[in-house]
N, C-alpha and C positions, 0 to 999 in steps of 0.2 A: 181118244184125246180127252183130257180133262183140265179144268181150271179149279184150283183149290186155294183156300186161305191157309196161311201159316199158323195152324191151330196150336201146335206144340209150342212154337215161339211166343204166341200170344199168352199162353198159360205161364210160360217161364218168365216173361216180362212182368206179368201181374204178380207172380209169386215173389220175384226180386223186389218189386216196389213195396209190397206188404212187409217184407222182412226189413227193408231199409227204414221203414217207419218205426221199427222196434217191436213189432208184434211177434209173439212166440206161440200163442194158442189160437188155432184156426179151426173153423168149421167149413167144410166144402160141401155145398148142396149140388149134387150131381144128378144127371138124368141117367136112364138105363144104359148100361155098358154096351149094348148092341149098336148104339149110335157111335160110330168110330170117331168122327170129328169132334162132336160135343161131349160125348160120354167118356172118351178115352184120351184123345190127343191133348185137349185143353187141360184136363185133369193131370195127365202125366207131366206136362210142362210145369204146372204149378207145383206138383210134388217134387220134381227135380230141383226146383229153386229152393223149396223149403228144406230139403235134405242137406243143402249146403250150410244151413244154420244148425249148429250143434243142439240147441235146446228146444227146437220147435216141435210142436205136436199138432197133428191134424186129425179131426174126426170126419169121416165120410158118411153122408146121409143121402140116400136116393130120394129125389122128389119128382114131381110130375112136371112136364112141359106146360101143362095147363095152368093159367094164372090162378084160377079159383082153387084148384086142388093144392097148388104150391102155397097159396095163402093159408088154407086150412092147416096144412102141415107146419107152416111157420108159426101159427098161433100155438101149436103144441110144443114146438121146439124152443122157442125164445124164452119162456119163463124159467127154464133151467140152464140157460146158456152159460158155458164156461169160457168159450172162445171170446177173444177181443176183436177178431176179424172174421167176417163171413165172405167167402168166395161163392158166387152163384154162377152156375154153368151158362146161364143166359141172363140177359137184361130183364126178360119177362119174370124170371124167378126173383131177381133182385127187387123188382118193383113190388112183387107179392110180399117179400120180406119187409120192405119199407112200409107197406100198408099194415102188415101185422104188427110191426113195431109201434106204429102210430096208434093202432087200436089198443095195444097193451100199455101205452104210456111210456114207451122206451124211446129215448132220443138218440137218433143217429147223427153224428158219429160218437156221441158221448158214451152211450151204452156199448156200442161196438161199431167198428168200421165195416163198410159194406161195398162190394164191387160186383160187377157183372161182365158179360161179354156180348158184344154186338154193336155198341155205339149208336143205338137208335136215338133219334131226336128227343123222344119222350124223357130220356134220362137227364137231359139238361133242363127240362121244363119243371119236373117235380122238385119239391123241397124236402130235404137237401138234394141237390143234383147228384147223380150217381156216378162214381168213378167206374170207367168201363174201358174195354178195348174196342176200338172202332175198326171195322173191316171195310175194305175197298169194294163195296157192293157195286157202285157205279162203274168203276174200272173193270170189274168182272164182266159186266154186261157189254162194255165196249170191246174188251178182248175177245169175248165170245162171238160177237158180230164180226169183228175183223178176221178171226180165224175161220168162221163159216164162209165168208166171202173168199178167202184164200183157198179153202178146200174146194169150193164150187168152181174156182178158176184153175183147179188142178195143181195148186202150189202146196209146198210142204208147210206144215205147222208143227210147233213143238209138241211132243207127246204129253207133257205136263207143264202148266204155268202155275207158279206159286205167287200169290199176292200177299204183300206185307200188310201190317196193321199198325195202329197207333194207340198208345196208352193215353187216355183222356182222364186226367186227375180232376176230380170235382169235389164237392163239399161232403160227400158221404164217408170219406176216409180222413184219418188224422194220425199224427204222431202218437205213439203209445208211451 
């Protein structure tokens, strides 16, 4: 039995949002491919949405989950950035990119739009606040406990529960 987030749908939703803003050139900062949910499903959803736009191009770069390592990588990537929109596989990576942009004197979203995945509260506290996909973490815990109680009582539970997500548009993205 497992409870999962709709990762592919989250990526697709964010990809459609970015193309509706008029962006054509994208950078996707991904984590290692072995991570199925974050490294593959989110990315595949974004790429599916971008493929629906005739003239869009995307560059893929693998970065670290670690804030400090992602920050160091962003400091090297941003000075030669061609993309007008950066997708980050996690909010943590998006925060690292935002810090690197600040250090380099690049203003978000004027220099480039930026988004992440996770919906952590910190994304609404920083300036500019970061566009993100918010996951139902609280609901995941509730469903897990409810299913555990049912299993202990000998009741049936679904083999898989998929939890939806919500696109939170904030100040880090703009029309191109």
